[in-house]
VEXGU-811411 format. One line per field, with one value per atom (N, C-alpha, C, CB): residue number from 1; residue in three letters; z, x, y. Coordinates in Angstrom, 3 decimals. Glycine has a CB too. Layout:
VEXGU-811411
n <- NUM; ...
res <- ALA; ...
pz <- Z; ...
px <- X; ...
py <- Y; ...
***
This chain:
VEXGU-811411
n <- 1; 1; 1; 1; 2; 2; 2; 2; 3; 3; 3; 3; 4; 4; 4; 4; 5; 5; 5; 5; 6; 6; 6; 6; 7; 7; 7; 7; 8; 8; 8; 8; 9; 9; 9; 9; 10; 10; 10; 10; 11; 11; 11; 11; 12; 12; 12; 12; 13; 13; 13; 13; 14; 14; 14; 14; 15; 15; 15; 15; 16; 16; 16; 16; 17; 17; 17; 17; 18; 18; 18; 18; 19; 19; 19; 19; 20; 20; 20; 20; 21; 21; 21; 21; 22; 22; 22; 22; 23; 23; 23; 23; 24; 24; 24; 24; 25; 25; 25; 25; 26; 26; 26; 26; 27; 27; 27; 27; 28; 28; 28; 28; 29; 29; 29; 29; 30; 30; 30; 30; 31; 31; 31; 31; 32; 32; 32; 32; 33; 33; 33; 33; 34; 34; 34; 34; 35; 35; 35; 35; 36; 36; 36; 36; 37; 37; 37; 37; 38; 38; 38; 38; 39; 39; 39; 39; 40; 40; 40; 40; 41; 41; 41; 41; 42; 42; 42; 42; 43; 43; 43; 43; 44; 44; 44; 44; 45; 45; 45; 45; 46; 46; 46; 46; 47; 47; 47; 47; 48; 48; 48; 48; 49; 49; 49; 49; 50; 50; 50; 50; 51; 51; 51; 51; 52; 52; 52; 52; 53; 53; 53; 53; 54; 54; 54; 54; 55; 55; 55; 55; 56; 56; 56; 56; 57; 57; 57; 57; 58; 58; 58; 58; 59; 59; 59; 59; 60; 60; 60; 60; 61; 61; 61; 61; 62; 62; 62; 62; 63; 63; 63; 63; 64; 64; 64; 64; 65; 65; 65; 65; 66; 66; 66; 66; 67; 67; 67; 67; 68; 68; 68; 68; 69; 69; 69; 69; 70; 70; 70; 70; 71; 71; 71; 71; 72; 72; 72; 72; 73; 73; 73; 73; 74; 74; 74; 74; 75; 75; 75; 75; 76; 76; 76; 76; 77; 77; 77; 77; 78; 78; 78; 78; 79; 79; 79; 79; 80; 80; 80; 80; 81; 81; 81; 81; 82; 82; 82; 82; 83; 83; 83; 83; 84; 84; 84; 84; 85; 85; 85; 85; 86; 86; 86; 86; 87; 87; 87; 87; 88; 88; 88; 88; 89; 89; 89; 89; 90; 90; 90; 90; 91; 91; 91; 91; 92; 92; 92; 92; 93; 93; 93; 93; 94; 94; 94; 94; 95; 95; 95; 95; 96; 96; 96; 96; 97; 97; 97; 97; 98; 98; 98; 98; 99; 99; 99; 99
res <- MET; MET; MET; MET; ILE; ILE; ILE; ILE; GLU; GLU; GLU; GLU; GLN; GLN; GLN; GLN; GLU; GLU; GLU; GLU; PRO; PRO; PRO; PRO; PRO; PRO; PRO; PRO; GLY; GLY; GLY; GLY; LEU; LEU; LEU; LEU; SER; SER; SER; SER; THR; THR; THR; THR; SER; SER; SER; SER; SER; SER; SER; SER; VAL; VAL; VAL; VAL; SER; SER; SER; SER; SER; SER; SER; SER; SER; SER; SER; SER; THR; THR; THR; THR; LYS; LYS; LYS; LYS; VAL; VAL; VAL; VAL; ASP; ASP; ASP; ASP; CYS; CYS; CYS; CYS; THR; THR; THR; THR; GLU; GLU; GLU; GLU; THR; THR; THR; THR; VAL; VAL; VAL; VAL; LEU; LEU; LEU; LEU; ARG; ARG; ARG; ARG; ILE; ILE; ILE; ILE; PHE; PHE; PHE; PHE; GLU; GLU; GLU; GLU; PHE; PHE; PHE; PHE; LEU; LEU; LEU; LEU; ASP; ASP; ASP; ASP; GLY; GLY; GLY; GLY; GLU; GLU; GLU; GLU; MET; MET; MET; MET; GLY; GLY; GLY; GLY; ALA; ALA; ALA; ALA; ASP; ASP; ASP; ASP; ASP; ASP; ASP; ASP; CYS; CYS; CYS; CYS; ARG; ARG; ARG; ARG; ARG; ARG; ARG; ARG; LEU; LEU; LEU; LEU; GLN; GLN; GLN; GLN; ALA; ALA; ALA; ALA; HIS; HIS; HIS; HIS; LEU; LEU; LEU; LEU; ASP; ASP; ASP; ASP; VAL; VAL; VAL; VAL; CYS; CYS; CYS; CYS; GLU; GLU; GLU; GLU; PRO; PRO; PRO; PRO; CYS; CYS; CYS; CYS; LEU; LEU; LEU; LEU; HIS; HIS; HIS; HIS; GLU; GLU; GLU; GLU; TYR; TYR; TYR; TYR; ARG; ARG; ARG; ARG; MET; MET; MET; MET; ASP; ASP; ASP; ASP; GLN; GLN; GLN; GLN; ALA; ALA; ALA; ALA; LEU; LEU; LEU; LEU; LYS; LYS; LYS; LYS; MET; MET; MET; MET; VAL; VAL; VAL; VAL; ILE; ILE; ILE; ILE; LYS; LYS; LYS; LYS; ARG; ARG; ARG; ARG; SER; SER; SER; SER; CYS; CYS; CYS; CYS; SER; SER; SER; SER; GLY; GLY; GLY; GLY; GLU; GLU; GLU; GLU; ALA; ALA; ALA; ALA; ALA; ALA; ALA; ALA; PRO; PRO; PRO; PRO; VAL; VAL; VAL; VAL; GLU; GLU; GLU; GLU; LEU; LEU; LEU; LEU; ARG; ARG; ARG; ARG; THR; THR; THR; THR; THR; THR; THR; THR; ILE; ILE; ILE; ILE; LEU; LEU; LEU; LEU; ARG; ARG; ARG; ARG; ARG; ARG; ARG; ARG; LEU; LEU; LEU; LEU; THR; THR; THR; THR; MET; MET; MET; MET; VAL; VAL; VAL; VAL; ARG; ARG; ARG; ARG; ILE; ILE; ILE; ILE; GLU; GLU; GLU; GLU; THR; THR; THR; THR; THR; THR; THR; THR; ASP; ASP; ASP; ASP
pz <- -71.843; -72.608; -72.711; -71.973; -73.902; -74.125; -74.081; -75.484; -73.261; -73.129; -74.180; -71.701; -74.993; -76.017; -75.434; -77.227; -75.869; -75.409; -76.412; -75.190; -75.952; -76.873; -77.733; -76.115; -78.947; -79.806; -79.100; -81.103; -79.316; -78.757; -77.386; -78.693; -76.790; -75.467; -75.579; -74.534; -74.793; -74.779; -73.383; -75.219; -73.307; -72.022; -71.112; -72.219; -71.663; -70.823; -70.171; -71.630; -70.753; -70.208; -69.391; -71.320; -69.252; -68.578; -67.504; -69.587; -66.279; -65.225; -65.505; -63.834; -64.883; -65.157; -64.730; -64.455; -63.628; -63.223; -64.190; -61.807; -64.706; -65.682; -66.992; -65.902; -67.373; -68.623; -68.615; -68.856; -67.505; -67.402; -67.583; -66.036; -66.921; -67.079; -68.524; -66.154; -69.170; -70.561; -71.471; -71.010; -71.242; -72.063; -71.923; -71.670; -70.699; -70.475; -71.079; -68.971; -70.895; -71.416; -72.923; -71.029; -73.613; -75.076; -75.544; -75.656; -74.855; -75.240; -74.997; -74.481; -74.078; -73.698; -74.171; -72.212; -75.017; -75.462; -76.176; -76.390; -77.086; -77.812; -76.874; -78.959; -75.901; -74.900; -74.152; -73.908; -73.835; -73.165; -74.073; -72.750; -75.320; -76.269; -76.550; -77.568; -76.522; -76.829; -75.619; -77.402; -74.456; -73.255; -72.722; -73.529; -72.920; -72.521; -71.240; -73.640; -70.495; -69.255; -68.065; -69.238; -66.941; -65.692; -65.222; -64.616; -64.287; -63.804; -63.199; -62.768; -62.411; -61.784; -62.834; -60.803; -63.829; -64.895; -65.702; -65.818; -65.949; -66.678; -65.926; -66.906; -64.620; -63.816; -63.824; -62.372; -63.697; -63.682; -65.032; -63.345; -66.119; -67.437; -67.691; -68.531; -67.315; -67.495; -66.676; -67.101; -65.460; -64.618; -65.276; -63.213; -65.896; -66.586; -67.791; -67.029; -68.564; -69.728; -69.307; -70.511; -68.135; -67.636; -67.367; -66.368; -67.141; -66.799; -67.811; -65.448; -68.822; -69.758; -71.186; -69.681; -71.651; -72.978; -74.115; -73.188; -74.091; -75.182; -75.262; -74.994; -74.120; -74.135; -74.574; -72.747; -74.168; -74.591; -76.109; -73.874; -76.661; -78.115; -78.808; -78.485; -78.281; -78.831; -78.738; -78.082; -77.607; -77.401; -78.453; -75.976; -78.655; -79.626; -81.046; -79.560; -81.381; -82.719; -82.900; -82.950; -81.888; -81.975; -82.014; -80.792; -81.274; -81.269; -82.668; -80.196; -83.286; -84.637; -85.646; -85.050; -85.505; -86.389; -86.285; -86.050; -85.063; -84.882; -85.542; -83.394; -85.442; -86.055; -87.578; -85.628; -88.159; -89.616; -90.071; -90.054; -89.353; -89.717; -89.590; -88.828; -88.515; -88.317; -89.449; -86.955; -89.814; -90.900; -92.223; -91.025; -92.467; -93.738; -93.846; -93.925; -92.746; -92.769; -92.222; -91.984; -91.993; -91.325; -92.182; -90.922; -93.489; -94.364; -94.553; -95.684; -94.080; -94.312; -92.996; -95.165; -92.953; -91.774; -92.077; -91.376; -91.062; -91.229; -91.451; -89.990; -92.260; -92.453; -91.123; -93.455; -90.994; -89.756; -89.344; -89.918; -90.294; -89.967; -89.359; -91.223; -89.898; -89.377; -87.960; -90.288; -87.738; -86.406; -85.396; -86.439; -85.786; -84.900; -84.566; -85.548; -85.570; -85.356; -84.414; -86.699; -84.619; -83.773; -82.334; -84.320; -82.145; -80.796; -80.113; -80.846; -80.848; -80.276; -79.825; -81.303; -80.662; -80.303; -79.119; -81.495; -79.076; -77.930; -76.643; -78.154; -76.721; -75.552; -75.101; -75.861; -76.040; -75.711; -75.045; -76.974; -75.555; -74.967; -73.553; -75.827; -73.359; -72.010; -71.030; -72.052; -71.478; -70.616; -70.275; -71.305; -71.263; -71.041; -70.069; -72.370; -70.149; -69.294; -67.876; -69.881; -67.661; -66.310; -65.594; -66.345; -66.318; -65.690; -64.900; -66.732
px <- -8.356; -7.716; -6.220; -7.964; -5.677; -4.257; -3.519; -4.014; -2.460; -1.678; -0.579; -1.082; -0.528; 0.497; 1.751; 0.002; 2.885; 4.158; 4.682; 5.175; 5.420; 6.073; 7.070; 6.765; 7.341; 8.328; 9.664; 8.512; 10.306; 11.622; 11.620; 12.343; 10.449; 10.387; 9.896; 9.479; 10.466; 9.983; 9.489; 11.091; 8.471; 7.881; 8.913; 6.699; 9.803; 10.760; 11.779; 11.470; 12.049; 13.087; 12.541; 13.932; 11.206; 10.631; 9.659; 9.924; 9.820; 8.873; 7.532; 9.404; 6.460; 5.138; 5.032; 4.075; 5.668; 5.590; 6.351; 6.136; 7.480; 8.238; 7.479; 9.626; 6.818; 6.071; 4.993; 5.445; 4.301; 3.290; 3.964; 2.542; 5.096; 5.818; 6.258; 7.027; 6.718; 7.148; 5.965; 7.815; 4.849; 3.671; 3.253; 2.509; 3.159; 2.785; 3.822; 2.627; 5.086; 6.153; 6.056; 7.514; 5.931; 5.874; 4.635; 5.871; 3.520; 2.295; 2.376; 1.118; 3.236; 3.278; 4.526; 3.179; 5.340; 6.589; 6.333; 7.353; 5.366; 5.129; 4.611; 4.129; 3.813; 3.347; 4.550; 2.353; 5.510; 6.745; 7.565; 7.572; 7.756; 8.545; 7.925; 8.698; 6.603; 5.906; 5.751; 4.546; 6.264; 6.171; 4.753; 6.713; 3.959; 2.551; 2.275; 1.702; 3.318; 3.161; 3.441; 4.098; 2.839; 3.142; 4.543; 2.104; 5.051; 6.424; 6.626; 6.772; 5.660; 5.798; 5.839; 4.641; 4.949; 4.940; 6.230; 3.735; 6.739; 8.013; 9.152; 8.350; 9.216; 10.278; 10.158; 10.232; 8.924; 8.705; 9.085; 7.233; 8.675; 8.994; 10.506; 8.224; 11.133; 12.577; 13.329; 13.038; 12.873; 13.513; 13.415; 12.866; 12.278; 12.124; 13.056; 10.660; 13.141; 14.038; 15.496; 13.876; 15.841; 17.215; 17.634; 17.368; 16.656; 17.000; 16.499; 16.446; 15.761; 15.153; 15.620; 13.614; 16.555; 17.128; 16.102; 18.222; 15.178; 14.186; 13.306; 13.296; 12.898; 12.077; 12.900; 11.467; 14.154; 15.034; 15.214; 16.411; 15.320; 15.431; 14.175; 15.636; 12.992; 11.733; 11.709; 10.514; 12.121; 12.163; 13.060; 12.666; 14.240; 15.179; 14.632; 16.528; 13.952; 13.358; 12.241; 12.810; 11.389; 10.304; 10.850; 9.344; 11.910; 12.552; 13.118; 13.675; 13.762; 14.299; 13.175; 15.127; 12.074; 10.923; 10.397; 9.810; 10.251; 9.784; 10.728; 9.642; 12.035; 13.006; 12.893; 14.438; 12.716; 12.571; 11.301; 12.542; 10.209; 8.947; 9.081; 7.788; 9.695; 9.871; 10.701; 10.544; 11.766; 12.619; 11.869; 13.860; 11.059; 10.352; 9.175; 9.870; 8.598; 7.367; 7.554; 6.294; 8.770; 8.986; 8.600; 10.425; 8.498; 8.181; 6.705; 8.793; 5.855; 4.427; 3.663; 3.899; 2.699; 1.832; 0.510; 1.595; -0.063; -1.370; -2.423; -1.730; -3.442; -4.529; -5.204; -5.570; -5.697; -6.313; -7.467; -6.810; -8.291; -9.431; -8.963; -10.276; -7.900; -7.370; -6.848; -6.253; -6.093; -5.554; -6.686; -4.657; -7.714; -8.863; -9.575; -9.850; -9.784; -10.452; -9.639; -10.674; -8.350; -7.487; -7.501; -6.044; -7.358; -7.375; -8.718; -7.064; -9.820; -11.148; -11.262; -12.260; -10.803; -10.879; -9.986; -10.491; -8.798; -7.908; -8.542; -6.538; -9.187; -9.869; -10.985; -10.431; -11.742; -12.831; -12.288; -13.624; -11.194; -10.588; -10.118; -9.414; -9.475; -8.991; -10.154; -8.173; -11.247; -12.420; -13.003; -13.493; -13.088; -13.637; -12.779; -13.759; -11.469; -10.581; -10.517; -9.191; -10.903; -10.884; -12.204; -10.530; -13.245; -14.569; -14.609; -15.658
py <- -23.074; -22.039; -22.342; -20.659; -22.286; -22.551; -21.228; -23.284; -21.175; -19.958; -19.967; -19.825; -18.909; -18.828; -18.205; -18.022; -18.690; -18.162; -17.158; -19.289; -16.157; -15.239; -15.985; -14.107; -15.476; -16.136; -16.286; -15.354; -17.402; -17.628; -18.263; -16.361; -18.468; -19.074; -20.499; -18.265; -21.360; -22.735; -23.055; -23.732; -23.870; -24.228; -24.866; -25.172; -25.679; -26.389; -25.477; -27.419; -24.304; -23.442; -22.278; -22.915; -22.177; -21.025; -21.499; -20.092; -21.014; -21.373; -20.719; -20.952; -21.214; -20.662; -19.204; -21.482; -18.800; -17.398; -16.506; -17.220; -16.985; -16.214; -16.142; -16.827; -17.225; -17.243; -16.164; -18.625; -15.997; -14.946; -13.592; -15.016; -13.380; -12.126; -11.916; -12.094; -12.968; -12.870; -12.537; -14.182; -13.179; -12.917; -11.461; -13.851; -10.990; -9.590; -8.651; -9.306; -8.962; -8.115; -7.980; -8.672; -9.096; -9.058; -8.294; -10.490; -8.482; -7.775; -6.269; -8.344; -5.850; -4.430; -3.700; -4.306; -4.331; -3.705; -2.376; -4.653; -2.331; -1.079; 0.012; -1.306; -0.366; 0.590; 1.168; -0.083; 0.318; 0.727; 1.632; -0.503; 1.217; 1.994; 3.364; 1.222; 3.430; 4.684; 5.592; 4.386; 5.167; 5.985; 6.101; 7.351; 5.054; 5.073; 4.282; 4.523; 3.942; 3.177; 4.071; 1.948; 3.713; 4.393; 4.027; 4.041; 4.801; 4.603; 3.213; 5.669; 2.735; 1.412; 0.307; 1.157; 0.387; -0.617; -0.569; -0.407; 0.633; 0.769; 0.092; 2.255; 0.335; -0.281; -1.799; 0.241; -2.299; -3.746; -4.371; -4.060; -3.725; -4.260; -4.188; -3.489; -3.083; -2.949; -3.995; -1.539; -4.242; -5.254; -6.629; -5.282; -6.908; -8.191; -8.260; -8.398; -7.175; -7.160; -7.338; -5.845; -6.848; -6.962; -8.409; -6.150; -9.296; -10.678; -11.707; -11.009; -11.282; -12.234; -11.964; -12.159; -12.768; -12.582; -12.700; -13.586; -13.680; -13.756; -12.502; -14.991; -11.960; -10.747; -9.540; -10.494; -9.490; -8.402; -8.446; -8.494; -9.646; -9.807; -9.249; -11.310; -9.590; -9.069; -7.542; -9.675; -7.011; -5.566; -4.907; -5.235; -5.460; -4.878; -4.943; -5.598; -6.035; -6.151; -5.123; -7.581; -4.962; -3.988; -2.563; -4.153; -2.314; -1.009; -0.700; -0.959; -1.685; -1.508; -1.268; -2.738; -1.998; -1.814; -0.391; -2.820; 0.119; 1.495; 2.494; 1.817; 2.262; 3.176; 3.155; 2.805; 1.982; 1.869; 2.581; 0.380; 2.361; 3.011; 4.528; 2.495; 4.981; 6.426; 7.031; 6.708; 6.350; 6.829; 6.859; 5.952; 5.845; 5.725; 6.682; 4.313; 7.059; 7.857; 9.262; 7.161; 9.678; 10.960; 12.159; 11.082; 12.003; 13.133; 13.391; 12.919; 12.491; 12.648; 12.720; 11.500; 13.633; 13.741; 13.045; 15.238; 12.445; 11.805; 12.883; 10.924; 12.571; 13.541; 13.871; 12.995; 15.083; 15.551; 14.637; 16.996; 14.202; 13.340; 12.019; 13.071; 11.451; 10.189; 10.378; 9.650; 11.426; 11.706; 11.892; 12.959; 12.636; 12.876; 11.574; 13.861; 10.724; 9.436; 8.556; 8.711; 8.489; 7.663; 8.173; 7.648; 9.466; 10.033; 9.803; 11.529; 9.918; 9.672; 8.220; 10.007; 7.285; 5.860; 5.523; 4.994; 6.109; 5.873; 6.388; 6.551; 7.533; 8.086; 7.158; 9.482; 6.625; 5.696; 4.439; 5.321; 3.899; 2.701; 2.983; 2.204; 4.114; 4.464; 4.610; 5.774; 5.208; 5.374; 4.002; 6.270; 3.116; 1.775; 0.961; 1.031; 1.110; 0.320; 0.855; 0.283; 2.119; 2.662; 2.480; 4.118; 2.076; 1.846; 0.579; 1.806
***
């Protein structure tokens, strides 16, 4: 299995333990931004962002993207059926991951 690196990271400049942290960090940035992480995970991710410039760059880009989307879509509410479907699927995923 080939491990993919987050954008902006090169194998030569990142140790293998940091690369794992970077991969997890980049994959979980939106979870962090949306306040969907536990306190321990938040502290761990924040600590990584404090020392890793490439991951901090990804975080800032994702944060800016969320702000643009929020600004662009703030006048419209999702249809009730869509919201219900999304919440049902999120609940199913959470149940599956805790089993």
